[in-house]
C-alpha positions, 0 to 999 in steps of 0.5 A: 412704419417709419423709423423712430429717429424718423419721427423724433426728427418730424417732432423736433422741426414742429415743436422747435422754435419759429425764428426768423433772420439767419437760416439755420443749417446743419453741420454733419461729421462722420467718424469712421476708420481712417484710411491712413495707417498712422490715423486709428480713425478720421471724423471729417466734416461730411455734409452741411445740409438744411435740416435735421431730417436731412442728419437723419437720413444720412445717419440711415443711409450709412450706418458703418459711419458714427454720424453726428451733428450740430446746428450753425446759424449762417452769418450774412444770409439773412433773406438768402434762404438756405437752398441746396446747392448754395456755397457756404464758408466755413471757418476753423481755427486749427487744420491739422495735415493728415498725410504728407506728399513725396517731398515730405510736405503736409497734404491738407484735406480731409482733416482729422476732427475739424471743428468749425467755429462759424458759418458764412454765406459770403465770402467776403464776410468770412474774410472779415469776419475770421481772418485769422481763420481757414476757410472751407467752402462747402456746398449746401446739401452734398454729402461725401464720406471723404469730406465735403468742399474744399480748404481755401488758402 
């Protein structure tokens, strides 16, 4: 018998509005105990997926992680679809270091609690539209509990 969350996900997909234009994807966060002694928890972006059903699947597969997600329009992706494996660019207004290297310099990588402000199909568009923000490249469909993608400088 299918779980209640799977049934609800299917209903949302079938009853949701059918909108053409730029595709929607889901930015998935995973709140979990921190591997770093001075942080109680981290909540990195653990995936960017094409459907809410995939979000529910991640939630079921990782019950030890508090999974939540938000829908985001992919700017500049009209007509390009949202197939798994596509590189997408997330923009962030803040980026907090989570550790220091041997010389005391901040190390960025797994972000404590990142919040994306926009999502772009191309790096060029992201750099033009969000010049004062940090860019984070992610692969659509990749799941990693320690954080997906890479912060670009």
